[in-house]
C-alpha positions as CSV (number, residue, x, y, z in Angstrom):
1,M,101.8,134.1,143.2
2,I,103.7,136.3,140.8
3,C,107.4,136.7,140.8
4,P,108.2,140.4,141.4
5,I,111.0,140.5,138.8
6,L,111.6,138.9,135.4
7,V,114.2,136.2,136.0
8,G,116.7,134.9,133.4
9,R,115.8,137.4,130.6
10,D,118.4,140.2,131.0
11,D,119.9,139.6,127.6
12,L,116.5,139.8,125.9
13,L,115.6,142.9,127.8
14,E,118.8,144.6,126.7
15,L,118.1,143.7,123.1
16,A,114.6,145.0,123.4
17,D,115.9,148.3,124.9
18,R,118.1,148.8,121.9
19,R,115.1,148.2,119.5
20,V,113.0,150.6,121.5
21,E,115.7,153.3,121.2
22,E,116.0,152.6,117.4
23,A,112.3,152.9,116.9
24,G,112.3,156.3,118.6
25,T,114.6,157.5,115.8
26,R,112.2,156.3,113.1
27,T,113.9,153.0,112.6
28,G,111.1,150.6,113.4
29,R,111.2,146.9,113.7
30,A,109.1,143.8,114.4
31,L,110.1,141.5,117.2
32,L,108.7,138.0,117.7
33,L,108.9,136.6,121.3
34,V,108.8,132.8,120.9
35,G,108.6,130.1,123.5
36,E,106.4,127.3,124.9
37,A,103.3,127.9,127.0
38,G,104.1,129.4,130.4
39,I,107.7,130.4,129.5
40,G,107.2,134.1,130.2
41,K,106.4,135.7,126.8
42,S,103.6,137.8,128.2
43,R,105.7,138.9,131.1
44,L,108.6,139.9,128.8
45,L,106.1,141.7,126.5
46,G,104.7,143.6,129.5
47,S,108.2,144.6,130.5
48,I,108.9,145.9,127.0
49,E,105.7,147.9,127.1
50,R,106.4,149.5,130.4
51,R,110.0,150.4,129.4
52,A,108.8,151.9,126.1
53,A,106.0,153.8,127.9
54,A,108.6,155.3,130.2
55,A,110.5,156.5,127.1
56,G,107.4,158.3,125.9
57,F,106.0,155.7,123.5
58,A,102.3,155.3,122.9
59,I,101.2,151.7,123.6
60,A,98.4,149.7,121.9
61,H,97.7,146.1,122.7
62,G,95.9,143.3,120.8
63,A,95.4,139.7,121.6
64,V,93.6,136.6,120.3
65,A,92.4,133.2,121.6
66,P,92.0,129.8,119.8
67,R,88.4,130.5,118.6
68,D,89.7,133.7,116.9
69,L,91.3,131.5,114.3
70,E,87.9,131.4,112.6
71,V,87.5,135.2,112.7
72,P,89.2,136.9,109.7
73,G,91.2,139.9,111.0
74,G,90.5,139.0,114.6
75,L,93.9,140.0,116.0
76,I,93.9,143.3,114.1
77,L,90.3,144.0,115.3
78,D,91.5,143.5,118.9
79,L,94.5,145.8,118.2
80,A,92.1,148.4,116.8
81,R,90.1,148.3,120.1
82,G,93.3,148.7,122.0
83,M,94.3,151.7,119.9
84,A,90.8,153.2,120.4
85,R,91.4,153.2,124.2
86,T,94.5,155.4,123.9
87,E,94.4,159.2,123.4
88,S,96.9,159.6,120.6
89,L,95.9,156.5,118.7
90,G,92.1,156.6,119.3
91,P,90.9,158.0,116.0
92,A,93.1,155.6,114.0
93,G,91.9,152.7,116.1
94,I,88.3,153.6,115.4
95,A,89.1,154.0,111.7
96,L,90.9,150.7,111.6
97,G,88.0,148.8,113.3
98,E,85.5,150.3,110.9
99,R,87.6,149.5,107.8
100,L,88.0,145.8,108.9
101,R,84.3,145.5,109.5
102,Q,83.3,146.8,106.1
103,D,81.8,144.2,103.9
104,D,80.7,146.4,101.0
105,A,83.8,148.4,100.3
106,W,84.0,146.9,96.8
107,P,80.4,146.0,95.8
108,G,80.4,143.5,93.0
109,G,84.2,143.3,92.9
110,D,86.5,140.4,93.2
111,P,86.7,139.1,96.8
112,R,90.5,138.5,96.5
113,R,91.1,142.1,95.3
114,R,88.9,143.4,98.1
115,R,91.1,141.4,100.5
116,R,94.3,142.9,99.1
117,V,93.0,146.4,99.2
118,L,91.8,145.8,102.8
119,I,95.3,144.7,103.8
120,L,96.9,147.7,102.3
121,D,94.3,150.1,103.8
122,A,94.9,148.5,107.3
123,V,98.6,149.0,107.0
124,D,98.2,152.6,105.8
125,I,96.1,153.3,108.9
126,L,98.6,151.8,111.3
127,V,101.6,153.6,109.7
128,E,99.9,156.9,109.5
129,A,98.7,156.7,113.1
130,A,102.3,156.6,114.3
131,T,102.9,160.4,114.5
132,G,105.2,159.7,117.4
133,P,107.0,156.7,118.9
134,T,104.6,153.8,119.2
135,V,104.6,150.2,120.3
136,L,102.1,147.8,118.8
137,S,101.8,144.9,121.2
138,L,100.3,141.6,119.9
139,E,99.8,138.6,122.0
140,D,99.4,134.9,121.0
141,L,100.2,135.2,117.3
142,H,99.9,131.3,117.0
143,W,96.1,131.8,117.3
144,A,96.0,134.6,114.7
145,D,94.0,134.1,111.6
146,D,95.5,134.3,108.1
147,L,94.2,137.7,107.3
148,S,95.8,139.1,110.5
149,L,99.1,137.5,109.6
150,E,99.0,139.0,106.1
151,I,98.4,142.5,107.5
152,L,101.3,142.1,109.9
153,G,103.5,140.8,107.2
154,A,102.7,143.8,105.0
155,L,103.2,146.1,108.0
156,A,106.6,144.6,108.8
157,R,107.8,145.8,105.3
158,R,106.9,149.4,106.2
159,L,108.4,149.5,109.7
160,P,112.1,150.5,108.9
161,N,111.0,154.0,108.0
162,V,108.5,154.7,110.8
163,P,108.8,155.1,114.6
164,V,106.9,151.9,115.4
165,L,108.1,148.8,117.3
166,A,105.7,145.9,116.7
167,V,106.2,143.2,119.4
168,A,104.3,139.9,119.2
169,T,104.3,136.7,121.2
170,S,103.9,133.2,119.8
171,R,104.0,129.7,121.3
172,S,106.8,127.6,119.9
173,D,104.8,124.4,120.7
174,E,101.9,125.7,118.5
175,L,103.9,127.4,115.8
176,Y,104.9,124.4,113.7
177,P,101.7,122.4,113.4
178,R,99.9,125.4,111.9
179,V,101.4,125.8,108.4
180,P,100.5,129.4,107.6
181,M,102.0,130.6,110.9
182,R,105.1,128.5,110.2
183,E,105.5,129.9,106.7
184,W,104.8,133.5,107.9
185,R,107.5,133.2,110.5
186,N,110.0,131.5,108.2
187,R,109.5,134.0,105.4
188,L,109.7,137.1,107.5
189,V,112.6,136.0,109.6
190,A,114.5,134.9,106.4
191,Q,113.8,138.3,104.9
192,R,115.0,140.0,108.1
193,L,111.6,141.7,108.5
194,V,111.1,140.1,111.8
195,E,113.6,139.5,114.6
196,E,113.0,136.4,116.7
197,M,113.7,136.4,120.4
198,R,113.5,132.9,121.9
199,L,112.7,132.3,125.5
200,G,114.2,129.2,127.0
201,R,113.5,127.3,130.2
202,L,115.1,128.5,133.4
203,S,118.3,126.8,134.6
204,L,118.4,125.3,138.1
205,A,120.1,128.5,139.4
206,E,117.5,130.7,137.8
207,T,114.7,128.6,139.2
208,G,116.4,129.0,142.6
209,T,116.4,132.8,142.2
210,M,112.7,132.7,141.3
211,V,111.7,130.4,144.2
212,T,113.6,132.6,146.7
213,L,111.8,135.7,145.5
214,L,108.4,134.0,145.7
215,L,108.9,132.5,149.1
216,D,110.1,136.0,150.3
217,N,111.3,134.9,153.8
218,G,114.6,136.7,153.7
219,L,116.6,133.5,153.1
220,P,117.7,131.7,149.9
221,A,115.4,128.8,149.1
222,P,116.7,125.5,150.3
223,R,118.5,123.5,147.6
224,E,116.2,120.5,148.0
225,T,113.2,122.7,147.5
226,V,114.7,124.3,144.4
227,E,115.5,120.8,143.0
228,A,112.0,119.6,143.7
229,V,110.4,122.6,142.0
230,Q,112.8,122.3,139.0
231,E,111.8,118.6,138.6
232,R,108.1,119.4,138.8
233,T,108.1,122.4,136.5
234,N,111.0,121.9,134.1
235,G,112.0,125.5,134.6
236,I,108.8,126.9,133.1
237,P,108.2,130.2,135.0
238,L,104.4,130.0,135.1
239,H,104.5,126.5,136.4
240,V,106.9,127.6,139.2
241,E,104.5,130.3,140.2
242,E,101.4,128.1,140.1
243,L,103.1,125.2,141.9
244,L,104.3,127.4,144.8
245,G,101.0,129.2,144.8
246,A,99.2,125.9,145.4
247,V,101.6,124.9,148.2
248,R,101.5,128.3,149.9
249,H,97.7,128.5,150.0
250,G,97.5,124.8,151.1
251,P,98.2,123.2,154.4
252,S,101.9,122.6,153.6
253,E,104.8,124.9,154.4
254,A,106.6,126.3,151.3
255,G,109.9,124.8,152.6
256,D,108.3,121.3,152.5
257,V,107.6,121.4,148.8
258,A,110.0,118.4,148.1
259,A,108.1,116.1,150.4
260,A,104.6,117.5,150.1
261,G,102.0,116.0,147.8
262,V,102.5,118.6,145.1
263,P,100.2,118.3,142.0
264,D,101.9,116.7,139.1
265,T,100.5,119.0,136.5
266,I,99.7,122.6,136.1
267,E,96.0,121.7,135.9
268,G,96.2,120.1,139.3
269,A,98.0,123.2,140.7
270,V,95.4,125.6,139.3
271,L,92.4,123.5,140.5
272,E,93.9,123.1,144.0
273,R,94.1,126.9,144.2
274,L,90.6,127.4,142.9
275,D,89.2,125.0,145.5
276,A,90.5,127.3,148.2
277,R,88.4,130.2,146.8
278,S,84.9,131.1,147.9
279,P,81.9,129.4,146.1
280,E,81.0,132.7,144.5
281,A,84.5,133.2,143.1
282,R,84.6,129.6,141.8
283,E,81.3,130.1,140.1
284,L,82.5,133.3,138.4
285,A,85.8,131.7,137.3
286,R,83.9,128.8,135.7
287,A,81.5,131.2,133.9
288,G,84.4,133.2,132.6
289,S,86.2,130.1,131.4
290,V,83.1,129.2,129.3
291,I,82.9,132.7,127.8
292,G,86.5,132.5,126.6
293,R,89.9,134.1,126.9
294,C,88.6,137.4,128.2
295,F,85.1,138.5,129.2
296,V,83.1,141.5,130.1
297,L,81.8,141.5,133.7
298,D,78.3,142.4,132.5
299,V,78.3,139.4,130.1
300,A,79.4,137.0,132.9
301,A,76.6,138.4,135.1
302,R,74.1,137.7,132.4
303,V,75.4,134.2,131.9
304,L,75.1,133.5,135.6
305,G,71.7,135.3,135.8
306,R,72.9,137.6,138.6
307,P,73.2,141.4,138.9
308,P,76.8,142.7,138.1
309,E,77.0,144.4,141.5
310,Q,76.8,140.9,143.2
311,L,80.0,139.9,141.4
312,G,82.2,142.6,142.7
313,E,83.7,140.7,145.7
314,P,84.2,137.4,143.8
315,L,85.9,139.3,141.0
316,D,88.2,141.1,143.4
317,E,89.0,137.7,145.0
318,L,90.0,136.2,141.6
319,V,92.1,139.2,140.8
320,D,93.8,139.3,144.2
321,H,94.7,135.6,143.9
322,F,96.0,136.0,140.3
323,F,93.4,134.1,138.4
324,L,92.2,137.2,136.5
325,V,93.8,140.5,135.5
326,P,92.1,143.6,134.2
327,A,92.4,143.7,130.4
328,G,91.8,147.3,129.4
329,P,88.5,149.2,129.7
330,P,86.5,148.9,133.0
331,G,84.7,145.6,133.3
332,L,86.9,143.6,130.9
333,Y,89.0,140.8,132.5
334,D,91.4,138.2,131.2
335,F,92.7,135.0,132.6
336,R,96.3,135.4,133.6
337,H,97.1,132.5,131.3
338,N,95.1,130.3,129.0
339,L,96.4,127.3,130.9
340,I,94.5,128.6,133.9
341,R,91.3,129.1,131.9
342,D,91.6,125.6,130.3
343,A,92.1,123.9,133.7
344,I,89.0,125.7,135.1
345,Y,86.9,125.0,132.1
346,G,87.6,121.3,132.4
347,R,86.1,121.3,135.9
348,V,82.7,122.8,134.8
349,P,80.1,120.0,134.8
350,V,78.9,119.1,131.3
351,T,75.3,120.2,131.8
352,D,76.3,123.6,133.2
353,R,78.9,124.0,130.5
354,R,76.3,123.4,127.7
355,R,73.8,125.8,129.3
356,M,76.4,128.6,129.7
357,H,77.7,128.1,126.1
358,G,74.1,128.5,124.9
359,R,73.7,131.7,126.9
360,V,77.0,133.1,125.6
361,A,76.0,132.5,122.0
362,E,72.7,134.2,122.6
363,L,74.4,137.3,124.0
364,G,76.3,137.7,120.8
365,E,76.9,141.4,120.4
366,G,77.9,141.9,124.0
367,L,81.1,139.9,123.6
368,E,84.5,141.2,122.8
369,G,85.3,140.1,119.2
370,A,81.9,138.5,118.7
371,A,81.3,137.1,115.2
372,E,79.3,134.4,113.5
373,A,82.3,132.1,113.8
374,F,82.5,132.6,117.5
375,A,78.7,132.2,118.0
376,S,78.8,129.0,116.0
377,A,81.4,127.5,118.3
378,H,79.4,128.3,121.4
379,F,76.2,127.0,119.8
380,E,77.9,123.7,118.9
381,L,79.4,123.3,122.4
382,A,75.9,124.0,123.8
383,G,74.5,121.1,121.7
384,R,72.2,123.5,119.8
385,T,73.1,122.2,116.4
386,A,70.6,124.0,114.3
387,E,71.8,127.4,115.4
388,A,75.4,126.3,115.2
389,F,74.8,125.2,111.6
390,E,73.3,128.5,110.5
391,A,76.1,130.6,112.1
392,A,78.9,128.3,110.9
393,L,77.6,128.3,107.3
394,A,77.3,132.1,107.2
395,G,80.8,132.5,108.8
396,A,82.3,130.0,106.3
397,R,80.9,131.8,103.3
398,A,82.0,135.1,104.6
399,A,85.6,133.8,105.2
400,A,85.7,132.2,101.8
401,A,84.6,135.5,100.2
402,V,87.8,137.2,101.4
403,S,90.1,134.1,100.7
404,S,90.5,133.1,104.3
405,H,90.5,129.5,103.2
406,R,91.7,128.0,106.5
407,E,89.0,129.7,108.5
408,A,86.4,128.8,105.9
409,D,87.6,125.2,106.0
410,Q,87.1,124.9,109.7
411,L,83.7,126.6,109.7
412,Y,82.4,124.4,106.8
413,R,83.5,121.4,108.9
414,R,81.4,122.7,111.8
415,A,78.5,123.3,109.5
416,L,78.7,119.7,108.2
417,R,79.0,118.4,111.7
418,T,75.8,120.1,112.7
419,I,73.9,119.9,109.4
420,P,70.1,119.3,109.9
421,A,69.0,115.8,109.1
422,D,66.1,117.1,107.1
423,L,68.1,119.4,104.9
424,P,67.2,118.8,101.2
425,P,69.8,116.7,99.4
426,S,70.6,119.4,96.9
427,Q,71.4,121.9,99.6
428,H,73.5,119.3,101.4
429,A,75.4,118.6,98.2
430,A,76.0,122.3,97.5
431,I,77.6,122.7,101.0
432,L,79.7,119.7,100.5
433,A,81.0,121.1,97.1
434,E,81.7,124.4,98.7
435,F,83.6,122.7,101.5
436,A,85.6,120.7,99.0
437,V,86.9,123.9,97.4
438,E,88.2,125.1,100.7
439,A,89.7,121.7,101.7
440,M,91.6,121.5,98.4
441,A,92.9,125.0,98.9
442,T,94.2,124.0,102.3
443,D,95.7,120.8,100.9
444,D,93.3,118.4,102.5
445,N,92.6,116.5,99.3
446,A,91.4,113.3,101.0
447,A,88.6,115.3,102.8
448,A,87.8,117.1,99.5
449,A,87.5,113.8,97.6
450,A,85.2,112.3,100.3
451,A,83.0,115.4,100.3
452,L,82.7,115.4,96.5
453,E,81.8,111.8,96.3
454,L,79.0,112.4,98.8
455,A,78.0,115.5,96.9
456,E,77.6,113.6,93.7
457,D,75.4,111.0,95.5
458,R,73.2,113.8,97.0
459,F,72.8,115.7,93.7
460,R,71.8,112.4,92.0
461,E,69.4,111.7,94.8
462,A,67.8,115.2,94.2
463,G,67.6,114.6,90.4
464,H,70.3,117.2,89.5
465,K,72.2,115.3,86.8
466,V,74.1,118.3,85.6
467,R,75.3,119.4,89.1
468,A,76.2,115.7,89.8
469,A,78.3,115.7,86.6
470,E,79.9,119.0,87.5
471,V,81.4,117.8,90.8
472,L,83.3,115.1,89.0
473,V,85.8,117.6,87.7
474,P,87.2,118.7,91.1
475,L,86.8,115.1,92.2
476,A,89.1,113.9,89.5
477,A,91.6,116.6,90.4
478,A,91.5,115.7,94.1
479,R,92.0,112.0,93.3
480,H,95.0,112.9,91.1
481,L,96.6,114.7,94.0
482,L,96.0,111.5,96.1
483,G,97.7,109.3,93.5
484,A,94.9,107.9,91.5
485,P,96.0,106.7,88.0
486,L,94.7,108.2,84.7
487,E,92.3,105.3,84.0
488,E,90.4,105.9,87.2
489,R,90.2,109.7,86.7
490,A,89.3,109.5,83.1
491,A,86.5,107.1,83.8
492,L,85.0,109.6,86.3
493,L,85.1,112.4,83.7
494,R,83.7,110.3,80.9
495,R,80.9,109.2,83.2
496,G,80.0,112.8,83.5
497,L,80.0,113.3,79.8
498,D,77.8,110.3,79.3
499,A,75.3,111.7,81.9
500,L,75.0,114.8,79.7
501,A,74.6,113.0,76.4
502,D,70.8,113.3,76.4
503,E,70.6,116.7,78.1
504,P,69.3,119.6,75.9
505,A,71.9,122.2,74.9
506,Q,71.5,124.8,77.6
507,P,74.2,127.2,79.0
508,G,74.6,125.2,82.3
509,V,74.9,121.9,80.4
510,E,77.4,123.2,77.9
511,R,79.4,124.9,80.7
512,T,79.6,121.6,82.5
513,R,80.5,119.7,79.3
514,A,83.4,122.2,78.7
515,R,84.7,121.6,82.2
516,L,84.6,117.8,81.8
517,L,86.5,118.1,78.6
518,A,89.1,120.4,80.2
519,G,89.4,117.9,83.0
520,L,90.1,115.1,80.5
521,A,92.7,117.3,78.7
522,A,94.5,117.9,82.0
523,A,94.4,114.3,83.0
524,H,95.9,113.1,79.7
525,M,98.5,115.8,79.7
526,L,99.7,114.8,83.2
527,D,100.1,111.2,81.9
528,R,102.0,112.6,78.9
529,R,99.2,111.3,76.5
530,L,99.8,114.5,74.5
531,D,97.8,113.8,71.4
532,A,94.7,112.9,73.3
533,S,95.2,115.9,75.6
534,L,95.6,118.2,72.7
535,D,92.2,117.0,71.2
536,F,90.4,117.3,74.5
537,A,91.9,120.8,75.1
538,L,90.8,122.2,71.8
539,R,87.3,120.8,72.2
540,A,87.2,122.3,75.7
541,I,88.2,125.7,74.5
542,E,85.6,125.7,71.8
543,A,82.9,124.6,74.2
544,A,84.0,127.1,76.9
545,V,84.0,130.0,74.5
546,A,80.6,129.1,73.3
547,A,79.3,128.9,76.9
548,G,81.0,132.1,77.9
549,D,83.1,130.3,80.6
550,L,86.4,132.2,80.7
551,A,87.7,130.2,83.7
552,T,87.3,126.9,81.8
553,E,88.8,128.4,78.7
554,L,91.9,129.5,80.6
555,N,92.1,126.1,82.3
556,A,92.2,124.4,78.9
557,Q,94.6,127.0,77.5
558,T,97.0,126.3,80.3
559,T,96.8,122.6,79.6
560,L,97.4,123.3,75.9
561,G,100.5,125.3,76.7
562,A,101.9,122.4,78.7
563,V,101.1,120.1,75.8
564,F,103.0,122.3,73.4
565,V,106.2,122.6,75.6
566,F,106.2,118.8,76.2
567,S,105.8,118.1,72.5
568,G,108.7,120.4,71.5
569,R,106.7,123.5,70.5
570,M,108.6,125.4,73.2
571,E,108.1,129.1,72.5
572,E,104.5,128.5,71.5
573,G,103.9,126.7,74.8
574,W,105.7,129.2,77.0
575,D,103.7,132.0,75.4
576,A,100.4,130.2,75.9
577,L,101.2,129.6,79.6
578,A,102.3,133.1,80.2
579,S,99.2,134.4,78.5
580,S,97.0,132.2,80.8
581,I,98.6,133.8,83.9
582,A,98.2,137.3,82.5
583,R,94.6,136.8,81.4
584,A,93.6,135.0,84.6
585,R,95.2,137.7,86.8
586,E,93.5,140.5,84.7
587,A,90.2,138.8,85.1
588,R,90.9,138.0,88.7
589,I,90.3,134.3,88.3
590,E,92.8,133.3,91.0
591,P,92.5,129.5,90.9
592,E,93.4,129.4,87.2
593,A,96.2,131.9,87.7
594,A,97.6,129.7,90.4
595,R,97.3,126.6,88.3
596,A,99.0,128.4,85.3
597,Y,101.9,129.5,87.6
598,R,102.1,125.9,88.8
599,M,102.2,124.5,85.3
600,I,104.7,126.9,83.8
601,G,107.1,126.6,86.7
602,S,107.0,122.8,87.0
603,A,107.3,122.4,83.2
604,A,110.4,124.6,83.1
605,S,111.8,122.7,86.1
606,V,111.5,119.2,84.4
607,L,112.5,120.5,81.0
608,V,115.9,121.9,82.2
609,E,114.8,125.5,81.7
610,Y,116.1,126.4,85.2
611,Q,116.3,130.1,85.0
612,R,112.9,130.4,83.5
613,G,111.5,127.9,86.0
614,E,113.0,129.7,89.1
615,G,111.5,133.0,88.1
616,W,108.0,131.7,87.5
617,L,108.1,129.4,90.6
618,R,109.1,132.2,93.0
619,D,106.4,134.5,91.6
620,G,103.9,131.7,91.7
621,I,104.8,130.7,95.3
622,E,104.3,134.3,96.4
623,Y,101.0,134.5,94.6
624,A,99.7,131.2,96.0
625,E,100.8,132.1,99.5
626,R,99.0,135.5,99.3
627,L,95.8,133.9,98.2
628,Q,96.1,130.8,100.4
629,Y,96.3,128.2,97.6
630,W,98.4,125.9,99.8
631,N,98.5,122.8,97.6
632,D,99.7,124.9,94.6
633,R,102.2,126.7,96.9
634,H,103.7,123.5,98.3
635,Y,103.9,121.8,94.9
636,M,105.7,124.8,93.4
637,A,108.1,124.8,96.4
638,A,109.0,121.2,95.7
639,H,109.8,122.1,92.1
640,L,111.8,125.2,93.3
641,A,113.8,122.8,95.4
642,H,114.5,120.7,92.3
643,V,115.7,123.8,90.4
644,L,117.9,124.7,93.4
645,W,119.4,121.2,93.5
646,A,120.0,121.2,89.7
647,T,121.8,124.6,89.9
648,G,124.1,123.6,92.8
649,R,122.4,125.2,95.7
650,W,122.0,122.1,97.7
651,V,121.7,123.5,101.2
652,E,118.8,125.8,100.2
653,A,117.3,123.0,98.1
654,E,117.3,120.6,101.1
655,G,115.5,123.1,103.3
656,V,112.9,124.0,100.8
657,A,112.2,120.3,99.9
658,A,112.1,119.3,103.6
659,H,109.5,122.0,104.3
660,A,107.5,121.0,101.2
661,L,107.5,117.4,102.4
662,A,106.4,118.4,105.9
663,D,103.8,120.9,104.9
664,G,102.3,119.3,101.8
665,R,100.0,117.1,103.9
666,G,97.5,116.2,101.1
667,G,99.4,116.2,97.9
668,V,101.2,113.0,96.8
669,T,102.6,114.9,93.8
670,T,104.3,117.3,96.1
671,R,105.7,114.5,98.2
672,I,107.1,112.6,95.2
673,T,108.9,115.7,93.8
674,A,110.3,116.6,97.2
675,L,111.5,113.0,97.7
676,H,113.3,113.1,94.3
677,V,115.2,116.2,95.4
678,L,116.2,114.8,98.8
679,G,117.2,111.5,97.2
680,Y,119.4,113.3,94.7
681,I,121.0,115.4,97.3
682,A,121.8,112.3,99.4
683,A,123.2,110.6,96.4
684,G,125.4,113.6,95.6
685,R,126.8,113.5,99.1
686,G,127.6,109.8,98.9
687,E,124.8,108.9,101.4
688,L,123.8,105.9,99.3
689,L,121.6,104.2,101.9
690,R,119.6,107.3,102.6
691,A,119.3,108.0,98.9
692,R,118.1,104.5,98.2
693,Q,115.4,104.7,100.9
694,V,114.1,108.1,99.8
695,L,114.1,107.3,96.1
696,G,112.6,103.9,96.8
697,E,109.6,105.6,98.5
698,A,109.3,108.0,95.5
699,R,109.3,105.0,93.1
700,E,106.6,103.2,95.0
701,L,104.4,106.3,95.0
702,G,105.1,107.0,91.3
703,E,104.3,103.5,90.2
704,R,100.8,103.8,91.8
705,M,100.1,107.0,89.8
706,H,101.3,105.6,86.5
707,E,102.6,109.0,85.4
708,L,106.0,109.2,83.8
709,Q,107.0,112.5,85.5
710,R,106.3,111.0,88.9
711,L,108.2,107.7,88.2
712,S,111.0,108.4,85.8
713,P,113.3,110.5,88.1
714,A,113.3,107.8,90.8
715,L,114.2,105.1,88.3
716,W,117.1,107.0,86.9
717,G,118.2,108.0,90.4
718,L,118.2,104.4,91.5
719,A,120.2,103.4,88.4
720,E,122.8,106.0,89.3
721,L,123.0,104.6,92.9
722,E,123.7,101.1,91.7
723,L,126.4,102.5,89.4
724,Q,128.0,104.3,92.3
725,A,127.8,101.1,94.3
726,G,129.7,99.2,91.5
727,D,126.7,97.0,90.4
728,A,126.5,97.7,86.7
729,A,124.0,94.9,86.0
730,A,121.5,96.3,88.6
731,A,122.0,99.8,87.1
732,A,121.2,98.5,83.7
733,D,118.0,96.9,85.0
734,W,116.8,100.2,86.4
735,C,117.7,101.9,83.1
736,Q,115.6,99.3,81.2
737,L,112.7,100.1,83.4
738,G,113.2,103.8,82.9
739,R,113.4,103.5,79.1
740,A,110.3,101.3,79.0
741,A,108.3,103.8,81.1
742,S,109.3,106.5,78.6
743,E,108.5,104.4,75.5
744,D,105.1,103.6,76.9
745,V,104.0,107.2,76.4
746,D,106.3,108.0,73.4
747,D,108.5,110.3,75.5
């Protein structure tokens, strides 16, 4: 059952009408329709599309599903297909699809530069296509991959001068767990590039209106019926429709809903309706649910092993009873809601499910939005692990090549889940090391450390001493972010140097030796062992130059710059750090550029160079966000919060620190810095209990790391709290601890 009108959304429709009118006068805008699953986002989006079409707008629609998270540019690819199906936007849609599928546009070039050019090219195509008023309709943004989000963010900046209204939907219940989507939304809303329209649950009166319209018997719905429906559905429109659909097609009268055995969940309601359909319709619905969010009828026929003409009546039955809706070109159908698809999928027997997943994966090219990532998911669900491994590994490497780190992370995880038992240890180790790079980029440092430990074992098992020593460098970095003290990390790196002691002087050996020395320089600098760090850094630079390893040279130069500023050679240090950023960006060595941004911004933050620090931190955050270096991004955000606190902008500081604390899932250094800021803000507001709790947690974490910069701010903050509380003796005790910690490293 579908309600004939949109209930409870008049204010949102009025706002949308104004935005449509403005877009028609070349003042475009981006709207984000946000609400929980089933709340009516798609219905509202459809209403906006129809009203815009009536005003002469061209309409192009794109959508994604959960598996599309692993397909770089998946949402924009679907939008390109939607454009290609319209007369005025057809050529641009074809051009956009071809541009997104190019993998050799910059042969031999840097992958991150290729990604940036790809983003700009995609936006240019979209903007230039809008020769007249246009609506770009984008559904389920919470399942969009990072590349799609970057393209939409860049597009939003161009909209105010073109006749384009971009309207997207996103689930609020899936927005916040996914960090990139959360940050994308927060950034664009804060910059007024996206206007958010939130859909709330229906009130009791609004649910009553909806029930009356659905029952359609000429009378208002009985109050008891409305109250029962509201209790069961919580005012979620889709749930209201599904619940009444189940009752209406079952043995009960609609007016008896309060007393009838109504299913407690939307799943129960969907399955009860499905059970009332013909066996052929049920079979087709189950096959479609295995294929995915939408499917081509020919593909469903091949999955079932039946001629397409035999599925005509079952298909019409599913459409007539609102399980499926046509989704564009002939033969393409979509489940009316993903909750419907999920409920049906859960009913498919496991053996049938695995068989059909395998068939879907084999069909490959016949699927909408097919890709290695999509095929790997189906192969895994089919239990065909060898094929899942090959597809996932190829997809992971392709995603990593365009800096889609989150997609790459998930695909590497699938590859490791399905890795062949007889894979040579050296190949297993290499995949583990590749995965660790993506895990660290996405701030999952625990997973990265575990993978690197196993990679070292596998390389040693294969007799590759140099490769085994090489993985100790990122392992030490990962363990630092997890709170390991200097002694533990330095021991790892020295173990690597010892393993190379008897190796002949070859380029690979010398390159690894330089990286181990650079790792030791960084480890000692972070612990403020500046003399030792200086020695290691100079040795690392010499070895890296000799080996022709620019990335390691820049890494050591960044450490050297930090040593200089912390030892009082300020201008020399700032110049060295700025030079590292410029050289790394010029050479397109993005990890080292991100690290240099992180180092110069945080150093300025703690050395009371707040104006300098804010500028570098904001630039670095933008850079890290764009290239998906999330650990660096969150750490710099925590230090930006520190600068904001220190310069009196407490409200902004609190928000930035709270987000860094929530989003920095794998970085203890980020957590400590954010806790310092929140503790200081609480102390400044006189919230002494709150401040003591927060700074106490920061002190415990800092003590485990044995690094002055992690520990000292909490100690001095706790001293100040005791002074505010009137306990001078306790304040003095904390001061003694703080002084001793500084004396321990000659600070």
